N, C-alpha and C positions, 0 to 999 in steps of 0.2 A: 536476597533473591533465592527462590527455591528452584530446585531441579525436578524434572518429571520425565515421563515417557508416555507414548501412545501405545496402548495395549489392546489386543483383540482376543479375549479369552475364547470367543466363539470359533477361533481358528485352530485351537489347540486342545489336545486331550485334557480332561479335567485333572488328571493326576499331576500335570505339570504346573498347575496354577500356583500352588503353595510354594513350590521351589522358585518359580519366577518372582513371586512377591518377596520372598526372602532375599533373593539376589538383588532385586531393585533397591530394597532398603539398605543392604550392605554397600551398594554402590554410592549411596548418598542421595538417592532419589526420594522425594517426599510426596509427589502427586502423580496420579495416573489418570490419563484421559481415555475414556472408553465409551462405547455404545452408539457412536454416530452412524453406524451402518448395520444395525441389528434388527431392522423392522421385520424381515422375513422370519427371524428366529423367535421374536417375542410375540408375533401375531402370525403364525404360519397359515391360518385360514381366517377369513373375515369374522371378527368378533370372538375368536378363540385365542386366548392368550396363554403363553407358556413363560412364566416368570421364574420358575424354580432355578434354572441354570444361572440366570443373571443374579438372582438373590445370593446364590452360593459364590459366584465370582466376586461380587462386591464385598461379601462377608470375608472372603479369603484375603482380599487386598486390605480391608480394614483391620483384619486380625494381625497383619504385618506392620501396622502403624501407618499405612499409606492413606492419603486423602484422595478423593475421587472427583474428577470433573466428568460429569455424565452428559452425553450428547443426546439431543433429540434426533431421531433417525430419519428425518424427512428428506435427506439428500438422496436416499435410495428406496423409493416406494417399491413394494413387492410386485411380482408379476400379476398376481390375482387382482390387484388394484388397477393396474394399467389395462388389463383385459376388461375390467368392469367399466372403466372410463377411458376408452382409447383416445379421446380428444384432449386428455389432460397433458399430453406431451407437448414440449415446445416445438415450434416450427422455425427452421432457419431462414435466412434472408432469401434463399433460393426456393423456398416453399417446401422443403423436405422435412419430414417429421424426424425429431430426435428421439428415437425409439428405445425400447427396453434392451438391455444386454450389457450395460456398463453402469453409469450412475448419472445423477442430475437430470433424469428424464422426466422433467415436469415443467409446466409453464407457470410462472408466478401469478399470471392473471386468471388462471382457471379457478373459478369460485368453488367448484366441487372439490378440487384438490386442496384448496385452502381449508375447507371444512374438515377434510380427512387429516391434514397436517395438524390442525388444532385438536382433533380427536385423539390422535396418537400421542401428541405432546401432553395432553391432559391425563391420558392413561399412565404414561411414564411418571409424570410429576405426582400423581396421586399415589403411585406405588412407592416412590423413593424420595418424595419431597422433604420428608423429615428424617431421612436416614442419617445417622451421625457421620457416616463416611463421606457423604456428598457435600462438598464445600462450594461447588460451582456447577453451572449448567452451560453447555455450549449449544447454541441454536444452530441446527442444520450443519452444513459443512461447506465452506468456501463458496459462498454465494457467487453465482455467475461463472464458475469454472467451466472450462470447455465451451466458451462462447454461449452461455445459456442465460445471460441477463436480458438480452434482447430476444423476444419471441414474437413471431409474426403469425400467430394463431388467430382463429376466429374469436376466441375469448379475449385476446389482446386487442383486437380491432373494436369489439364492443366496448370494452373498458376504456380504451383510448378516446373514443367519441364522448363518453360520459365525462372523462377527465377534461377534455377540451371545452365542453359546454360549461363545466364548472369554472374553468379558468377564464374564459373569454366572455361568457354571458350571452352574447349574440353572435351569429355568424358574420354579421357585418363587421363587428369588432375584430374577429379573426382575420377576415379578408384584408382589412386595413393593416393589421399588425404583420401579416405574412407577405404583403405585397403581391397578392394572388392575381392582380391585374396583369402581371408579367406572364407571358405565354398562355394567357386565357385560362388561368387555373382557378377562377373564382367558383366558390361553392354557394349553393342555395340553402343548405342545412348541414348540421353536424353529421347527419346520417349519410351524407355523400362522401365523407372523408374516409379514405382508406389508409393503410399503413404505407410508409414511404419506401418500401422495397418493390422490386420488380417493375420499376419505371424504365422507360426507354433509355434515358440518360439520367443524369443526377436529378434527384428530387429537390424541391425547394428547401434550402438550408434551414429556414424557419420551421418547416414541417419536421425535418430531422431533429432539430433541437428540441421541439416540443415532444417528439416521441421519446427522445432520450430522457428528458425530464420525467415523462410519464413512467417509462420503464424503471427508472430509479425509484420513483415513488411506490411502484408496485413491490420492489424489494423491501423498502422501508415498511410498508404495510404488512407484508408477509412475516417479516421478523418481529414486528410489534405484537402481532397476535400471539406468537409463542412467548415473547418476553412477559406479556401481561399474565398469561396462564402460569408461567413459572414463578412470578412474583406472588401471585395469589396462593399457589399451592406449596411453595417452597420458600417462605420468607427468610431473609437473612443470608441467602446464598447469592453469590455473584452470578450475573448473566453475562456471558461472553460470546464472541463469534470470532472465527479465524479468517481474516482477510488474506489476500495474496500479494505477490510482488508485481510491481509495474502494471497494476490493474485499475482501470478507471471507469468501468462500465456502469457504475452506480455511485451515488454520492455517499462516501464512507462517513462523512461527518453527520449526515442525516440518519444513517443507520445507527451510528454510535450514540445518538441521543437516547436510545432505548437500551443501551448496554451499561454495565458497570465497569467492565474491563474490555479494552480492545486487544484482540490477539491477531497475530499474523503468522504466516508459514514461511520460514526462512530457508531458501535453497540457493545459496550464493553461486554454486557452480552451475546449476541448471539455468539460472537466470542469466549468467554471463554468456552461456552458449546460445541461449534462445533469443536474446534481445539484441538490438543493433549497436553493439559495441565495436570499436575498430578491431580489425583482425590482430593488430599488434597487441592490444590489450587481452584479447582472447587467448593468445599464446602466453603472454607474460604472466597472466593470472589464472591460467587454466585450472590449477589445483588449489587456488586460494580464493577465487572470486575477486571481482573488482573491489578495490579498497573501500568504495563508497556505497556498494549495493546494500549491505546489511544495515549500515548506519543510517542511510537515507530512509529506509523503511522504519527503523526504530524511531527516528525523529518525526516522520510523517504520521505514524499511527499514535505516537504519544500525544500529538497535537489534535487528535480527533475528539477528545473530550476535554472540557475545561479542567477536570481533575488530573488529567494526564496519566491515568492508570492504563498500563498495557503489559502484554506478555508475548513471548514467542511460544505458540502452541504446537508448532512443528519445526524442529531444527534438524537440518540435514546432518546425519552422522557418518555418511559414507557415500559411495556412488548412488545416484538416482537412476531412474529408468526411462524418463520421459523427454529428455533433451535430445538434440541430434547427436551429441557426443557426451559421454558420461564418465569423466575421469574420477579417480579416487582423490579425496582431499590430501594435501600435503600433510605429513605427520605434524601434529600440533594445531592444525586449523580448527578442529572441532572445539578444542579448549579455547582458542583465540575467539571464535565466534561467540562462545558462551560468555566469556568475560567481557567482551565488547557489549553484549546485551546488558550485562550488569552495569557497565559504565554509563549506559544511556538510560538507566532507570527501570529496567524490566523487573516485574514481580516474579516471573517464572520463565524458565527455558525448559521446554518439553521436547525430548528427542523423538523423532519419528523414524523408526518405531522400535519396540523392544526386540521383537524377533522378526527376522526376514522370513516372509511366507513363501513356501516353495511352489505355490500354485497361482493360477489366474494372472491378472494383468500386471502385477507388481513384483514378479519373481526376481527381477534384477535390482529392486530397490533395497539397499542395505538397511540393516537395523543395528542395534547395539549388540545383538547376538546373531550368529549365523543360523541358517535353518536347522542345523543339527544341535543347536543350543550352546555351542562353544562361543567364547567371546570374540566379537569383531573388534577391529582397532578402535572404533569409537567408544567402546565401553571403558577402556583404560583412560581415555581422555575425559570422559564424563566423570569418572571417579576422581581424577586429579582436579577437575574443575570444582567438584564438591569440596575438596580439601582447601582449595584456593579461596573459595567463597567464605568458608568458615573462618579462615585466617584473616581475611580482609574485614569481615564484619559489616556493619551498617555503613554505607557511604552517603555522602550528601548529594544535593542537587547541583546540576551544572549552572554556571553563571549565565545570566541573560546577556548575550552579546549580539547575535544577529537573529532577527525574525524574518523568515522566508515565507512569503504569502503564496498559498496555492489553493485554487478552487477547482472542483471537479468539472464544472461547466466550462472552465477555460480549456480543458483538454477536449471536451466534446466539440466546442467551436472550432478548434484548430484541426481536429480530425475530420469534421464535416466539410470544411473548406480549407484544406491545408495550403493551397496555392504554391506549395513546393514540397517535394518528397521528404518525408520524415520530420517535418517541422511541427511538432506537437508541443503543447504547453507543458506536458509532463516532462519531456526531455529537455526543454529549456530550463525547467526547475531543477532537474538533476544536474545539468551542466553548471548552473550557478552554485548548487550545493557542493559539487565536487571541487569547484574552484575555491570556495570558501574553506573547505576542509583542508585543501592543500596549503592554505595559509595558517593552519593550526587553530582555526576558530571553532567555537561551539555554536550550533545552529538549532533553533526551534522552527519547525515547519508548522505554520498556523493558518487557519482559514481566515478570509476577510471578516473583519468585525471583532476578532479576538483582541484583547487588550495588548497594547504595545508599550505599556509602562515598563521602564527599567532597561529597555534595549538601547544599544548604542547605534544600531543600524537596522533599517528595514529594506528588504529587497522584494520587488514585484517582478519576477522573471518574465511572466507573460500572463496578463490578466485582461482578456478582451472585454469582458462585461464587468464593469466596476459597480459593485452594489452600493446602495444608499448608505451613507454614513462613513464610508471608508475615506472619502476625500477630507471630511472634517477631522477624522482621526489623524490623517497625515498632516493636515495644516497645524494641528496642535503638537505634532512630534518634533522634538528639538534635535534629534540625532540626524545621521546621514540617511538619505533615501536614494535608492537606485530603482529606476523603472525600465523594464525591458520592452522589446518590440511587441507590437500588436496590442499592447495594453490600452484599454479604453477605445478599442476600435469597433465595437459593436454595442448596440443597445440590447435590452432584455429579449427582444424578438429577432435578433440577428441582423438588424439594419445598421448601416454606417451612421453614426450619430450626427445630429445637426452640428455644424461647425467643424466637422471632420475629427479624426482621432488626434490626440488621445482623449477626446470627448470630455467627460467631467474632470479629468486630470489636468485640463488646461487651467483650472483654478490654482494649480500648484506650479505649472510649467508653461511659460508664455511661448507657445509654439503649436503648430499643427502639422500633421503628416499629410502631405499633398500627393504622394505617390509611393507605392511599394513595388518591389520586384524580388523574385526568387531567382537564384543563380545556380546554374548547372555545375556539376563538379569540374574543377579546373578554372572556373571563371571567378577569380578572386581579386581583392584589392589589398595588397600587403601593406602592413605597417611595420613598426619597429618591434619585432618579436611577437607579432600577432597579425591576424588578417581578417578582413571582412569576407565572409563566405555564406552561401546558401540563401541569405535574406538580408535586404537592406531597405531603408526608408529615406525618402527625401523630405526634409522639413523646411517650413518657413518659420523662423524663430529669431528672436533678439538675444538668445542665450549665448553663452561663451562656448566656442568650439574647443573642446578639450582634447579629443583624440581624432586624428585625421590620417588617413592612409597616405602613402607616398605619392599617389596620383591625385591627391586632393579630395578624395571621397570622405565625407564626414562619417565618423563612427560613434562618437559620444559627445553630448552637449551637457553643459553644466549651468545651473541656475541656483545660486545660494547653496543650500544644503542638499540639493537634488541633482541627480544625474539622469539623463535620458539616453539609454543605449539604443541607437538607431540601426542596429545590426544584430544578427543572431548571436547568442552568447557562445561562440566557439571557444575552445579552451583558453587559447592565448588572450583573446580579447576579453573574455569574462574575467580572467585572472588580473589583467591590467586594470580594468574598470573597477572591480571589486576591491582590489588592494589599495587603490587610491582612496576609495570611499572609506575603507576600514582605517587607514592611517588618519584621515580627516576626523574619523569618529573617536580617535584616541585608543584604538585597540592594538594590543601587542601582537605582532605577527612573528611567525616562525618560518625559517627556510628549511623545509622538510624535503628529504630525498624522496624520489618516486617510490610509492608503496608504503611509506611510513605515515601513520595517522595518530592524532592525539585526541583525547577527550578528558575534560575536567569534570570532577564530581566532588563537590565540597572542597576540601583542601588537598585533594588528591589528583594526580595527573596519570592517566592511563596512556600507554604507548603501545601501538600494535604494528608489527612488521608484516605486511602483505607481500613483500618482495622475496625473491629467491636468493638474495645475498644478505650478509650480515651488515648492520648499520650501527654506528655509534650515535647515541642520542645527541642532538645539537646542544650547545652550551646554554641556549635559551630555555631548555627544559630543565628545571631545577627541582631540588627536594631530595629528601632521604629515601633510599630504596626500601620499599616494603615487599616487593615481589620482582623477581627477575634481575637483570643486570643492565648497565648502561650500554653495553655492547649487545645488541639485540639480534639474535639469529633469525633465520627464516621462520615464520609462524610464531615468533617470540612475542611475549607480553611482558611489559614492565609497569609497575605501579610505584609512583613516587608520592611522598607526603611532604607538605610544607610549601 
């Protein structure tokens, strides 16, 4: 695995560039990511390009032996372009324009902006496509960041109508699929269909699902235009994009079909503070990040392409600026995050950023250097990580133990019609992932349809729409299967399936869901060390009742090698259900203390301590030490072989 950093030569006097490049190389960094926000500098006026400064910057980095990942600058179109095409900006769900003054001020559906994005991509690729320093291209930056994947513009409305006509063929077919007879919502033509925002109350869920699919396809199309230009003009270089954390507003699998490497931006402390983790976890892991945040995304994005190539394109090296609270990492955590990415198969960890910038919106966002050029704490840990990586050498792949199936439209369905606060497929998937990790298991997160060969266990935490072919795959699967709530509960157009949920999964499980309910906080059904909370389902089934609450409320049904979890995967219930399935699958489990996590790679076992106290590795963790000690301090890492 290589290390790198994100650098912005346009922010700094040119006399600093050579010194920065030298220090990067001395630190052990090998790649530098640049250029994703430079449009106003390379094209200060329409059609007038200024390449000289960027030529010199790339030459300086190359001269120090550094490889360059060059970004297309389309995330920040310049003011002159917005003034020339004021309708290119996205419109939010309340009808307000997302205007100039920060970034991502464009609508994916605006055809004029697409043409401009293609033009600037072609210009940059023509200039640097064969430069020996450039080893990869990053398209744009963080698609959808700041709630910009969904745009409610006139351009989006026109394109959405075209998309609907192509999908449904006739307006009669759309009316049938959407059930528009309800509330007298029937349409006479595609030209009558508006976007699903600004309705008096909730819009038709089928309308919303279609719009989300459309919006996702617009991101795919936007990215594909750039990827095709880059492949034409810069053959042999990787095309990458940087995804974000806990973000599901477009189908990342579909975008990844046009990428060579999937990247993501890892900010464990910011994510812990910003997303709905329990307050106890936010305090316990305030300076470390929840033990499963980074690993979850490593495994999610590794599963986006069949080849499994992925990188961390932005790694938090210190406090960030954008969460509600922004603590500094515990000493050692930057190194731990780096080596954990290595254990999960990353090709690159790139620290964001090299120098902290003293102006504009990210003044409090730490870098590897302070604004005055002196080392920040993250620099020392990056250098230590480089030495550790060199000492460990090449590591193998993880064993195939558990396949966790996740689809982006599952999250759309559960957000469009949650039926209970906070009950989304993404968080059901994370809950199951975390429960499996606490058992010391290795997990691959895969889309429906990916091969299940070699796995001992398959888990569908929440998959409302079951795509064609998955049932047949599961029928052939000889390992253990766990199906979570709401799976098979909707057809492709958001209707309850004929024969009731779990719909097509009834070919595997002899039962049907006849009623669901969501439970307010405090309304629970306790079991032995677990409870039913937030969501439960009543089933008619001939299956064996395996888990039942003390008041007789069913929680989990078993049929052959399959378990159906009829309640939300709360931590205790998820752990009980999944540990039973894992034992039946013949998987070796570990009793790990809170905050300790394992990852196997080839014949090596990595251990990571996210807690604030020292732990002794359990006796079940065996092998000779290559790195660290069996007594693992806070933020400690150990690697064992054998």
